[in-house]
Backbone as CSV, one residue per row, in Angstrom:
resi,resn,N_x,N_y,N_z,CA_x,CA_y,CA_z,C_x,C_y,C_z
1,UNK,164.259,105.261,124.026,163.418,105.475,122.926,164.093,106.085,121.707
2,UNK,163.717,105.118,120.266,164.393,105.364,119.139,163.363,106.465,118.515
3,UNK,164.196,107.469,118.040,163.527,108.689,117.303,163.774,108.490,115.816
4,UNK,162.649,108.355,114.959,162.920,108.315,113.617,163.111,109.322,113.075
5,UNK,164.009,109.778,111.959,164.392,110.698,111.285,163.054,111.545,110.827
6,UNK,163.091,112.791,110.688,162.114,113.559,110.227,161.289,112.966,108.813
7,UNK,162.176,112.509,107.950,161.906,112.175,106.578,160.659,111.208,107.051
8,UNK,161.204,110.200,107.753,160.271,108.760,107.882,159.248,109.215,108.568
9,UNK,159.162,109.948,109.490,158.016,110.431,110.473,156.896,111.236,109.375
10,UNK,157.326,111.897,108.413,156.544,112.621,107.216,155.913,111.554,106.506
11,UNK,156.708,110.499,106.103,156.094,109.266,105.231,155.063,108.332,105.901
12,UNK,155.318,108.394,107.191,154.605,107.608,107.933,153.197,108.340,108.217
13,UNK,153.236,109.393,108.323,151.941,110.246,108.584,150.940,110.314,107.321
14,UNK,151.806,110.381,106.110,151.230,110.194,105.005,150.600,109.130,104.623
15,UNK,151.360,108.045,104.812,150.634,106.485,104.584,149.391,106.559,105.504
16,UNK,149.335,107.154,106.898,148.318,107.020,107.724,147.182,107.719,107.050
17,UNK,147.321,108.816,106.801,146.353,109.827,106.024,145.704,109.301,104.815
18,UNK,146.645,108.528,104.174,146.293,107.967,102.472,145.322,106.583,103.292
19,UNK,145.723,105.921,103.960,145.021,104.716,104.602,143.682,105.114,105.091
20,UNK,143.586,106.190,105.823,142.334,106.714,106.280,141.434,107.189,105.184
21,UNK,141.952,107.776,104.211,141.259,108.122,103.252,140.530,107.081,102.526
22,UNK,141.389,106.055,102.027,140.726,104.773,101.482,139.672,104.262,102.205
23,UNK,139.896,104.234,103.498,138.804,103.482,104.566,137.502,104.313,104.484
24,UNK,137.705,105.612,104.412,136.405,106.505,104.368,135.625,106.478,102.867
25,UNK,136.636,106.470,102.010,136.107,106.176,100.718,135.425,104.771,100.399
26,UNK,135.654,103.691,100.877,135.125,102.608,101.122,133.899,102.479,101.719
27,UNK,133.783,103.065,102.843,132.720,102.998,103.881,131.507,103.917,103.081
28,UNK,132.060,104.965,102.340,130.839,105.911,101.691,130.235,104.925,100.654
29,UNK,131.342,104.486,99.800,130.837,103.575,98.724,129.686,102.602,98.988
30,UNK,130.259,101.926,100.300,129.426,100.582,100.736,128.109,101.287,100.914
31,UNK,128.111,102.672,101.895,126.582,103.188,102.230,125.961,103.393,101.107
32,UNK,126.671,103.743,100.179,125.972,104.316,98.864,125.133,103.439,98.066
33,UNK,126.027,102.032,97.948,125.431,100.757,97.512,124.367,100.268,98.341
34,UNK,124.313,100.647,99.550,123.213,99.972,100.429,121.812,100.827,100.272
35,UNK,122.326,102.177,100.198,120.966,102.894,99.876,120.395,102.708,98.642
36,UNK,121.272,102.802,97.526,120.659,102.355,96.134,119.763,101.129,96.411
37,UNK,120.635,100.205,96.695,119.649,98.925,97.269,118.299,98.811,97.859
38,UNK,118.428,99.859,98.869,117.333,99.772,99.802,116.049,100.420,98.945
39,UNK,116.357,101.300,98.135,115.640,102.061,97.376,114.844,101.214,96.288
40,UNK,115.608,100.081,95.838,114.838,99.181,94.836,113.930,98.293,95.206
41,UNK,112.773,98.135,94.946,112.139,97.173,95.501,112.632,95.672,95.143
42,UNK,112.735,94.968,96.242,113.414,93.511,96.411,114.770,93.687,96.409
43,UNK,115.599,94.787,96.626,116.656,94.991,96.911,117.639,94.486,95.652
44,UNK,118.800,93.764,95.878,119.950,93.458,95.130,119.295,92.532,93.836
45,UNK,118.250,91.592,94.402,117.750,90.787,93.303,116.652,91.685,92.241
46,UNK,116.197,92.651,92.994,115.529,93.822,91.745,116.262,94.358,90.881
47,UNK,117.721,94.498,91.318,118.652,95.183,90.352,118.833,93.937,89.041
48,UNK,119.187,92.870,89.513,119.294,91.716,88.569,118.074,91.547,87.633
49,UNK,117.035,91.594,88.495,115.605,91.392,87.674,114.809,92.306,88.058
50,UNK,114.440,93.762,87.477,113.686,94.456,88.114,112.179,94.281,87.846
51,UNK,111.898,93.140,87.161,110.354,92.459,87.129,109.999,91.750,88.145
52,UNK,110.650,91.294,89.212,110.488,90.691,90.219,109.258,91.291,91.044
53,UNK,108.226,90.568,91.422,107.324,91.075,92.298,106.897,90.354,93.568
54,UNK,106.773,90.985,94.458,106.441,89.920,95.576,107.751,89.058,96.184
55,UNK,107.355,88.474,97.592,108.282,87.732,98.057,108.604,86.390,97.274
56,UNK,109.887,85.862,97.826,110.315,84.482,97.311,109.075,83.438,97.530
57,UNK,109.006,82.839,96.503,107.636,82.009,96.578,107.892,80.524,96.978
58,UNK,106.809,80.007,97.506,107.099,78.657,98.114,105.848,77.837,97.678
59,UNK,105.677,76.668,97.883,104.354,76.054,97.525,103.274,76.235,98.098
60,UNK,103.557,76.599,99.319,102.192,77.429,100.075,101.985,78.536,99.442
61,UNK,102.813,79.294,99.000,102.359,80.960,98.591,101.728,80.602,97.068
62,UNK,101.832,79.659,96.440,101.480,79.598,94.895,99.948,78.805,95.147
63,UNK,100.076,77.969,95.975,98.731,77.119,96.310,97.741,78.102,97.453
64,UNK,97.991,79.112,97.612,97.088,79.678,98.476,96.190,80.402,97.532
65,UNK,95.048,80.767,98.295,93.836,81.529,97.620,94.105,82.809,97.170
66,UNK,95.162,83.638,97.996,95.310,84.651,97.777,96.870,85.056,97.863
67,UNK,97.551,85.910,97.010,98.898,86.217,97.107,99.189,87.367,98.220
68,UNK,100.551,87.900,98.074,100.780,89.000,98.860,100.134,90.252,98.646
69,UNK,99.704,90.402,97.600,99.187,91.897,97.052,97.775,91.851,97.469
70,UNK,97.091,93.024,98.067,95.932,93.350,98.319,95.618,93.968,96.730
71,UNK,94.242,93.790,96.551,93.763,93.936,95.004,92.293,94.942,95.065
72,UNK,92.273,95.517,94.166,91.081,96.277,93.771,90.488,95.734,92.403
73,UNK,89.465,96.182,92.163,88.805,95.748,90.764,87.865,96.935,90.245
74,UNK,88.031,96.776,88.897,86.961,98.037,88.325,86.416,97.385,86.841
75,UNK,85.238,97.720,86.790,84.383,97.340,85.565,84.517,98.167,84.430
76,UNK,84.518,97.454,83.387,84.673,98.082,82.010,83.397,97.954,81.236
77,UNK,82.661,98.968,81.080,81.273,98.495,80.440,81.701,98.144,78.584
78,UNK,80.771,97.509,78.113,81.047,97.093,76.750,80.756,98.294,75.773
79,UNK,79.987,99.160,76.384,79.395,100.582,75.751,80.584,101.504,75.320
80,UNK,81.788,101.066,76.588,82.844,102.292,76.150,84.153,101.446,75.614
81,UNK,84.181,100.356,74.894,85.111,99.763,74.147,84.808,99.313,72.894
82,UNK,85.635,99.157,71.833,85.444,98.359,70.990,86.187,97.241,70.484
83,UNK,85.975,95.910,70.095,87.016,94.742,69.804,86.637,93.955,70.554
84,UNK,85.702,94.030,71.545,85.498,93.041,72.654,84.489,93.252,73.552
85,UNK,83.757,92.738,74.559,82.760,93.067,74.954,82.807,93.472,76.665
86,UNK,83.708,94.181,76.897,83.733,94.813,78.133,84.465,93.648,79.385
87,UNK,84.362,93.934,80.269,84.888,92.764,81.404,85.056,93.458,82.707
88,UNK,86.087,93.074,83.561,86.633,93.400,84.822,88.181,93.444,85.072
89,UNK,88.444,94.399,85.404,90.102,94.629,85.628,90.496,94.440,87.061
90,UNK,91.200,93.366,86.966,91.719,93.211,88.817,93.164,93.735,88.941
91,UNK,93.413,94.172,89.862,94.913,94.557,90.111,95.365,94.919,91.624
92,UNK,96.771,94.922,91.415,97.215,95.159,92.907,97.175,96.536,93.396
93,UNK,96.439,96.807,94.518,95.988,98.147,94.864,97.365,99.227,95.264
94,UNK,98.615,98.516,95.462,99.863,99.531,95.819,100.522,99.521,94.589
95,UNK,100.947,100.828,94.419,102.056,101.371,93.329,103.426,101.316,93.543
96,UNK,103.580,100.707,94.931,104.972,100.929,95.478,106.287,100.259,94.577
97,UNK,105.610,99.346,93.968,106.487,98.041,93.412,106.849,98.645,91.952
98,UNK,105.867,99.477,91.405,106.208,100.068,90.009,105.005,99.338,89.396
99,UNK,105.420,98.768,87.760,104.247,98.490,86.955,104.588,96.843,87.440
100,UNK,103.210,96.304,86.636,103.083,94.882,86.606,102.842,94.451,85.178
101,UNK,103.322,93.100,85.130,102.796,92.228,83.924,101.316,92.209,83.854
102,UNK,100.612,92.011,82.616,99.401,91.703,82.631,98.926,90.722,81.794
103,UNK,97.503,90.286,82.339,97.074,88.923,81.233,95.429,89.282,81.198
104,UNK,95.043,88.807,79.838,93.894,89.144,79.445,93.129,87.231,79.450
105,UNK,91.751,87.329,80.035,91.295,85.883,79.937,90.193,85.914,79.384
106,UNK,89.788,85.076,78.336,88.575,84.858,77.789,87.690,83.739,78.193
107,UNK,86.648,83.751,78.541,85.655,82.686,78.727,85.432,81.610,77.537
108,UNK,84.639,80.736,77.746,84.577,79.652,76.677,83.306,79.865,75.892
109,UNK,82.870,79.048,75.049,81.657,79.148,74.034,80.257,79.257,75.132
110,UNK,79.553,80.150,74.768,78.374,80.439,75.416,78.278,80.984,76.800
111,UNK,79.489,81.168,77.165,79.830,81.552,78.771,80.117,83.200,78.949
112,UNK,80.239,83.473,79.828,80.409,85.011,80.411,81.778,84.933,81.284
113,UNK,82.144,86.318,81.599,83.318,86.493,82.222,83.265,85.825,83.505
114,UNK,81.936,85.632,84.084,81.803,84.988,85.636,82.256,83.789,85.509
115,UNK,82.257,83.089,84.457,82.879,81.656,84.583,84.286,81.437,84.571
116,UNK,84.960,82.527,84.823,86.330,82.526,84.851,86.769,83.618,85.879
117,UNK,85.903,84.119,86.511,85.981,85.361,87.391,86.833,84.830,88.583
118,UNK,87.054,83.658,89.117,88.044,83.193,90.056,89.404,83.626,89.888
119,UNK,89.673,83.514,88.503,91.374,83.713,88.341,91.298,85.513,88.535
120,UNK,90.767,86.153,88.370,91.042,87.625,88.266,91.835,87.957,89.691
121,UNK,91.109,87.863,90.892,91.681,88.037,92.165,92.886,87.279,92.584
122,UNK,92.823,85.972,92.057,94.127,84.823,92.285,94.897,85.170,91.749
123,UNK,95.074,85.585,90.751,96.441,85.865,89.866,96.571,87.503,90.230
124,UNK,95.996,88.399,90.284,96.397,89.844,90.645,96.900,89.769,91.885
125,UNK,96.503,88.792,92.937,96.993,89.058,94.227,98.453,88.489,94.229
126,UNK,98.738,88.017,93.100,100.324,87.300,93.115,101.139,88.351,92.333
127,UNK,100.704,89.387,91.871,101.513,90.382,90.997,101.245,90.832,89.991
128,UNK,99.987,90.500,89.248,99.646,90.899,87.981,98.222,91.741,87.750
129,UNK,98.103,92.442,86.753,96.890,93.195,86.394,96.364,92.071,85.629
130,UNK,95.005,91.860,86.104,94.286,90.944,85.219,93.107,91.420,84.693
131,UNK,92.637,90.897,83.350,91.434,91.576,82.609,90.544,90.331,82.208
132,UNK,89.449,89.765,82.845,88.830,88.994,82.459,87.756,89.526,81.599
133,UNK,87.233,89.096,80.416,86.327,89.770,79.534,85.147,88.910,79.195
134,UNK,84.370,89.792,78.731,83.310,89.199,77.853,83.310,89.239,76.514
135,UNK,82.950,88.494,75.492,82.783,88.513,74.123,81.918,88.989,73.527
136,UNK,82.097,89.627,72.290,80.985,90.203,71.447,79.839,89.377,71.371
137,UNK,79.790,88.533,71.300,78.652,87.394,71.290,79.201,86.067,72.024
138,UNK,78.209,85.499,72.850,78.564,84.199,73.594,79.016,82.953,72.329
139,UNK,78.844,83.124,70.990,78.972,82.181,70.130,80.247,82.142,69.184
140,UNK,81.230,83.375,69.677,82.016,83.426,68.843,83.201,82.296,68.788
141,UNK,83.903,82.241,67.488,84.703,81.284,67.195,86.150,81.268,67.660
142,UNK,87.049,80.678,67.916,88.223,81.134,68.467,89.073,81.960,67.548
143,UNK,89.080,82.062,66.428,89.595,83.203,65.577,89.192,84.565,66.101
144,UNK,88.005,84.716,66.129,87.603,86.019,66.931,87.793,86.196,68.431
145,UNK,87.772,85.057,69.015,88.269,85.042,70.436,89.776,85.735,70.795
146,UNK,90.426,85.218,69.826,91.856,85.441,69.646,92.080,87.126,69.489
147,UNK,91.245,87.614,68.490,91.162,89.087,68.081,90.998,89.741,69.263
148,UNK,89.864,89.358,70.027,89.157,89.953,71.141,90.251,90.097,72.342
149,UNK,90.916,89.032,72.510,91.863,89.104,73.575,92.794,90.136,73.096
150,UNK,93.457,90.436,72.232,94.341,91.364,71.666,93.738,92.674,71.637
151,UNK,92.499,92.866,71.477,91.927,94.059,71.511,91.824,94.512,73.049
152,UNK,91.360,93.423,73.963,91.379,93.760,75.176,92.798,94.299,75.619
153,UNK,93.680,93.709,75.401,95.367,93.926,75.829,95.603,95.258,75.453
154,UNK,94.966,95.501,74.033,95.550,96.976,73.674,94.554,97.974,74.372
155,UNK,93.465,97.830,74.612,92.709,98.958,75.568,93.350,98.790,77.097
156,UNK,93.545,97.516,77.344,94.483,97.549,78.948,95.425,98.329,79.147
157,UNK,96.402,98.372,78.086,97.496,99.309,78.109,97.412,100.507,77.594
158,UNK,96.640,101.110,76.673,96.568,102.149,76.071,95.047,103.441,76.783
159,UNK,94.259,102.581,76.936,93.101,103.296,77.497,92.474,103.331,78.752
160,UNK,92.490,102.024,79.545,91.736,101.734,80.853,92.752,102.739,81.705
161,UNK,91.655,102.765,83.236,92.170,103.683,84.028,93.206,102.887,84.923
162,UNK,93.788,102.032,84.526,94.919,101.441,85.170,96.212,100.908,84.352
163,UNK,96.044,101.939,82.966,96.973,101.487,82.333,98.428,101.827,82.720
164,UNK,98.484,102.908,83.479,99.647,103.527,84.199,100.392,102.411,85.106
165,UNK,99.643,101.237,85.583,99.839,100.292,86.264,100.613,98.983,85.475
166,UNK,100.290,99.059,84.310,100.844,97.873,83.509,102.143,98.183,82.548
167,UNK,102.849,97.299,82.805,104.049,97.256,81.790,103.575,96.547,80.487
168,UNK,103.608,97.468,79.526,103.036,96.774,77.954,103.896,95.945,77.010
169,UNK,105.309,95.820,77.900,106.276,94.967,77.142,106.062,93.445,77.721
170,UNK,105.277,93.486,78.918,105.062,92.082,79.606,103.631,91.667,79.763
171,UNK,103.053,90.858,78.682,101.894,90.576,78.512,101.549,89.359,77.966
172,UNK,100.224,88.761,78.579,100.019,87.143,78.206,98.578,87.174,77.848
173,UNK,98.112,85.822,77.713,96.784,85.625,77.315,96.499,84.254,78.053
174,UNK,95.065,84.272,78.120,94.494,82.877,78.886,93.367,82.683,78.212
175,UNK,92.772,81.767,78.390,91.317,81.354,77.895,90.785,79.914,78.134
176,UNK,89.549,79.767,78.349,88.856,78.505,78.630,88.063,77.923,77.402
177,UNK,88.180,76.748,76.880,87.442,76.255,75.829,87.581,76.897,74.576
178,UNK,86.570,77.500,74.228,86.792,78.487,72.845,87.677,79.661,73.257
179,UNK,87.837,79.869,74.153,88.696,81.004,74.744,90.144,80.547,74.793
180,UNK,90.191,79.158,74.877,91.535,78.713,74.811,92.176,78.375,73.629
181,UNK,90.939,78.027,72.625,91.521,77.850,71.311,91.711,79.586,70.775
182,UNK,90.972,80.569,71.235,91.303,81.740,70.881,92.857,82.034,71.370
183,UNK,93.144,81.662,72.645,94.343,81.983,73.067,95.691,81.722,72.311
184,UNK,95.443,80.564,71.438,96.515,80.090,70.500,96.653,80.974,69.382
185,UNK,95.288,81.516,68.711,95.252,82.444,67.632,95.789,83.522,68.139
186,UNK,95.849,84.292,69.703,96.179,85.510,69.642,97.795,85.121,69.791
187,UNK,98.337,84.376,70.232,99.688,83.777,70.500,100.490,83.951,69.091
188,UNK,99.602,83.064,68.096,100.092,83.134,66.788,100.065,84.374,65.989
189,UNK,99.144,85.381,66.572,98.981,86.542,65.702,99.928,87.810,66.336
190,UNK,100.365,87.495,67.470,101.145,88.537,68.236,101.955,87.780,68.843
191,UNK,103.407,87.517,68.081,104.455,86.743,68.909,105.218,87.611,69.827
192,UNK,105.027,88.873,70.095,105.645,89.600,71.168,104.990,89.180,72.544
193,UNK,103.894,88.452,72.647,103.371,87.861,74.076,104.308,86.936,74.656
194,UNK,104.134,87.153,76.054,105.152,86.562,76.764,104.604,85.358,77.226
195,UNK,103.328,85.090,77.462,102.709,83.984,77.986,101.394,83.586,77.298
196,UNK,101.241,82.414,77.118,99.961,81.860,76.776,99.501,80.501,77.551
197,UNK,98.396,80.428,77.821,97.748,79.441,78.754,96.225,78.915,78.120
198,UNK,95.932,78.208,77.054,94.636,77.690,76.885,94.407,76.412,78.058
199,UNK,93.255,76.931,78.534,92.606,75.933,79.620,91.615,75.058,78.831
200,UNK,91.526,73.665,78.899,90.769,72.701,78.322,90.250,73.556,77.032
201,UNK,91.456,73.846,75.987,91.337,74.508,74.478,90.465,73.575,73.646
202,UNK,89.644,74.479,72.864,89.061,74.006,71.848,89.319,74.585,70.526
203,UNK,89.408,74.015,69.161,89.907,74.638,68.195,90.162,73.708,67.138
204,UNK,89.390,73.851,66.097,89.451,72.977,64.843,90.992,72.919,64.087
205,UNK,91.417,73.848,64.449,93.315,73.950,63.849,93.755,73.296,64.828
206,UNK,94.445,72.271,64.703,95.184,71.176,65.366,96.834,71.556,65.599
207,UNK,97.026,72.224,64.715,98.837,72.634,64.763,99.117,74.129,64.718
208,UNK,99.906,74.172,65.509,100.346,75.702,65.829,101.922,75.628,65.563
209,UNK,102.620,75.456,64.731,103.958,75.554,64.713,104.660,77.040,64.457
210,UNK,103.472,77.890,64.397,103.814,79.328,64.211,103.994,79.922,65.637
211,UNK,103.567,79.338,66.608,103.603,79.906,67.972,105.122,80.140,68.313
212,UNK,105.074,81.334,68.835,106.593,81.850,69.370,106.524,82.268,70.841
213,UNK,105.430,81.962,71.447,105.025,82.562,72.710,105.376,81.177,73.911
214,UNK,106.101,81.480,74.932,106.073,80.225,75.687,104.398,79.810,76.180
215,UNK,104.103,78.640,76.058,102.954,78.237,76.065,102.568,76.924,77.125
216,UNK,101.685,77.194,77.960,101.321,76.016,78.915,99.960,75.508,78.440
217,UNK,99.771,74.390,78.094,98.535,73.724,77.846,97.891,72.802,78.825
218,UNK,96.755,73.238,79.339,95.949,72.572,80.262,94.860,72.016,79.831
219,UNK,94.973,70.336,79.960,93.762,69.544,79.614,93.190,68.697,80.725
220,UNK,92.150,68.187,80.543,91.582,67.384,81.616,91.201,65.867,81.027
221,UNK,91.673,64.956,81.948,91.691,63.645,81.546,89.974,63.249,81.280
222,UNK,89.236,63.827,81.474,87.499,63.420,81.560,87.189,64.491,80.431
223,UNK,87.722,65.069,79.874,87.091,65.908,78.994,86.337,65.545,77.793
224,UNK,85.037,65.698,77.917,84.303,64.931,76.337,83.969,65.915,75.628
225,UNK,83.987,67.388,75.860,83.983,68.399,74.784,85.061,68.658,73.983
226,UNK,86.235,68.687,74.502,87.516,68.713,74.059,88.298,67.770,74.409
227,UNK,87.997,66.464,73.852,89.162,65.615,74.561,90.850,65.735,74.443
228,UNK,91.477,65.544,75.243,92.662,65.796,74.909,93.456,65.131,73.776
229,UNK,92.822,63.935,73.499,93.498,63.125,72.334,93.441,64.055,70.978
230,UNK,92.387,64.741,70.891,91.897,65.478,69.767,91.983,66.956,69.864
231,UNK,92.439,67.669,71.075,92.602,68.664,71.151,93.907,69.230,71.945
232,UNK,94.048,69.289,73.120,95.119,69.561,73.695,96.592,68.921,73.633
233,UNK,96.491,67.712,73.500,97.748,66.772,73.239,98.174,67.372,71.537
234,UNK,97.550,67.164,70.781,97.669,67.656,69.459,98.310,69.161,69.380
235,UNK,97.683,69.957,70.022,98.121,71.437,70.323,99.627,71.436,70.953
236,UNK,99.857,70.763,71.943,101.202,70.956,72.616,102.241,70.155,71.717
237,UNK,101.674,68.927,70.712,102.752,68.176,70.118,103.246,69.021,68.746
238,UNK,102.386,69.922,68.334,102.723,70.450,67.329,103.230,72.021,67.399
239,UNK,103.384,72.454,68.662,104.185,73.692,68.967,105.627,73.330,68.773
240,UNK,106.534,74.306,68.234,107.923,74.291,67.972,108.674,73.546,69.061
241,UNK,109.503,72.522,68.781,110.415,71.851,69.778,111.042,72.918,70.781
242,UNK,111.757,73.878,69.964,112.621,74.614,70.456,111.788,75.596,71.516
243,UNK,110.511,75.623,71.319,109.463,76.521,72.263,109.583,76.068,73.848
244,UNK,109.759,77.170,74.832,109.310,76.834,75.973,107.939,76.797,76.209
245,UNK,107.663,75.219,76.623,106.120,74.745,76.487,105.767,73.471,77.650
246,UNK,104.756,73.703,77.686,104.319,72.628,78.792,103.002,71.787,78.681
247,UNK,102.662,70.726,78.808,101.306,70.251,78.948,101.042,69.574,80.349
248,UNK,99.985,70.329,80.888,99.637,69.647,82.217,98.154,69.228,82.129
249,UNK,97.901,67.700,82.155,96.578,67.103,82.062,96.048,66.684,83.698
250,UNK,94.951,67.306,83.847,94.530,67.267,85.007,93.421,66.311,85.342
251,UNK,93.877,65.452,86.682,93.422,64.143,86.637,91.902,64.375,87.393
252,UNK,90.827,63.302,87.100,89.721,63.569,87.528,89.138,64.680,87.491
253,UNK,89.319,65.509,86.270,88.830,66.600,85.907,87.838,66.577,84.609
254,UNK,86.963,67.730,84.496,86.235,67.749,83.117,86.530,68.918,82.401
255,UNK,85.817,69.106,81.052,85.958,70.310,80.363,85.589,71.562,81.011
256,UNK,84.710,71.438,82.240,84.463,72.623,82.757,84.918,72.810,84.140
257,UNK,86.135,71.976,84.373,86.777,72.289,85.740,87.739,73.927,85.849
258,UNK,87.886,74.138,84.602,88.441,75.637,85.096,87.696,76.878,85.340
259,UNK,86.415,76.410,85.225,85.448,77.271,85.480,85.273,77.643,87.172
260,UNK,85.730,76.651,87.996,85.612,77.091,89.260,87.364,76.659,89.865
261,UNK,87.209,77.484,91.201,88.779,77.607,91.839,89.141,76.179,91.995
262,UNK,90.578,76.299,91.119,91.196,75.200,91.076,92.943,75.192,91.743
263,UNK,93.363,74.432,92.555,94.383,75.006,93.176,95.626,74.480,92.141
264,UNK,95.511,73.445,91.255,96.402,72.857,90.359,96.609,74.032,89.068
265,UNK,95.285,74.356,88.793,95.547,75.288,87.621,96.120,76.388,88.009
266,UNK,95.544,77.129,89.312,96.279,78.242,90.165,97.801,78.180,89.897
267,UNK,98.360,77.192,90.495,99.791,77.008,90.804,100.454,76.893,89.640
268,UNK,100.109,76.250,88.749,101.016,76.174,87.249,101.023,77.437,86.544
269,UNK,99.611,78.216,86.496,99.412,79.048,86.002,100.204,80.225,86.313
270,UNK,100.184,80.277,87.705,100.878,81.561,88.385,102.547,81.389,88.079
271,UNK,102.814,79.888,88.376,104.444,79.787,87.948,104.778,80.152,86.657
272,UNK,103.792,79.805,85.768,104.124,80.098,84.257,104.188,81.689,83.791
273,UNK,103.309,82.341,84.324,103.296,83.755,84.090,104.226,84.398,84.768
274,UNK,104.685,84.155,85.806,105.977,84.781,86.531,107.142,84.320,85.898
275,UNK,107.309,83.105,85.572,108.441,82.722,84.691,108.899,83.535,83.490
276,UNK,107.512,83.702,82.681,107.787,84.012,81.067,107.442,85.636,81.048
277,UNK,106.263,86.121,81.976,105.946,87.568,81.819,107.170,88.259,82.722
278,UNK,107.206,87.607,83.944,108.058,88.714,84.656,109.458,88.005,84.602
279,UNK,109.982,87.059,83.945,111.188,86.546,83.598,111.715,86.042,84.892
280,UNK,111.082,85.712,86.124,111.275,85.416,87.323,111.494,84.152,87.775
281,UNK,113.110,83.715,87.561,113.670,82.418,87.588,113.566,81.937,88.975
282,UNK,112.843,82.797,89.762,112.304,81.922,91.468,111.306,80.869,91.086
283,UNK,110.669,81.154,90.272,109.279,80.232,89.862,109.675,79.114,89.416
284,UNK,110.990,78.996,88.482,111.374,77.680,87.635,111.393,76.343,88.432
285,UNK,111.454,76.627,89.886,111.401,75.374,90.757,109.987,74.579,90.574
286,UNK,109.188,75.174,90.265,108.002,74.578,90.370,107.647,74.062,88.832
287,UNK,108.341,74.074,87.918,108.134,74.025,86.289,109.258,72.940,86.010
288,UNK,110.490,72.840,86.592,111.382,72.041,86.176,112.442,71.854,87.369
289,UNK,112.682,70.545,87.745,112.286,69.256,86.958,110.618,69.352,86.592
290,UNK,110.161,68.591,85.880,109.017,68.332,85.532,108.216,67.786,86.848
291,UNK,106.990,68.620,87.052,106.363,67.869,87.998,105.829,66.490,87.828
292,UNK,105.806,65.852,89.054,105.188,64.135,88.732,103.790,64.099,88.677
293,UNK,103.233,62.972,88.467,101.938,62.451,88.314,101.373,62.441,89.789
294,UNK,100.585,62.936,89.998,99.654,62.987,91.550,98.233,62.599,91.421
295,UNK,97.699,63.005,92.536,95.931,62.708,92.861,95.504,63.695,91.873
296,UNK,96.030,64.966,91.601,95.555,66.006,90.662,96.040,66.328,89.112
297,UNK,97.210,65.625,89.029,98.217,65.512,87.731,97.990,64.036,87.223
298,UNK,97.470,63.915,86.102,97.608,62.729,85.375,98.780,62.779,84.449
299,UNK,99.063,63.721,83.745,100.322,63.819,82.992,100.979,65.261,83.053
300,UNK,102.299,65.294,82.690,102.941,66.518,82.664,103.968,66.247,81.804
301,UNK,104.069,66.926,80.745,105.248,67.130,79.715,105.780,68.577,79.517
302,UNK,106.861,68.514,78.994,107.642,69.775,78.751,109.076,69.882,78.577
303,UNK,109.600,70.912,78.048,111.105,70.879,77.783,111.855,71.824,78.827
304,UNK,112.708,71.383,79.579,113.466,71.876,80.662,114.704,71.637,80.435
305,UNK,115.857,72.494,80.909,115.372,73.583,81.560,114.785,74.733,80.598
306,UNK,114.019,75.588,80.972,113.734,76.682,80.188,114.855,77.504,79.623
307,UNK,114.766,78.261,78.488,115.454,79.210,77.864,115.205,80.694,77.913
308,UNK,113.874,80.604,77.988,113.598,82.340,77.542,113.819,82.923,78.912
């Protein structure tokens, strides 16, 4: 049996001790990293994008009548607010994932929040705080609707009972008909908005080069109140070419299609809001490449890939 000189034995013991220390250190670092990841909603993905909410999406998940979040709702009386006519707030019940992006939705001419109420729980269950509002009068014009959308956003983020659930830096607006025209007005007035979705929008102003908010315009091929040729298409064409924008034309639809539960409207609205309010690129797959025409889509235009 060969005996090592005492110096070599000491060296070997030193190397073994050093190796064991390195292994222990690496194991501890890995355990710490795993713990941190486990504590963050969504794990490593949440670290890359802290605004992601909910599981990875699929066609079936965004077409479903409800998303992964249980929701609650609270009524807001017109007597307790100023600048708009009250409404209903829909929100995810759990606070485990932190705050959520928010969207305010305006009804159309002569209509009440009940006409767009279906969007409340549908969007909220996907991970948003949603505020469907009534307007000061049912005959408000688009510029007034735009101001009311912004007043409702300010109330939601600053005074509402759910304000602690809302990330005030991640906000959007939607609206039907006159409210759709108001959506463009709101986006023009407040460039910090992250998303805008006019639904069969109506406005006497046809050009919107000032808009800096990613905008999805939804029109209907059978709309006789706000025909796409004189409303939605000019709206879309006038938006800056550098803007993240899209135009969805519903097939076999009317001006009032957004007033009833509609899977196509929900699918692309959810994808747009997720992509731009939450910066959740997991939803890019539903927007780019551009959706093809189908039994429910007469036309779809947009600029891909998105840059925001």
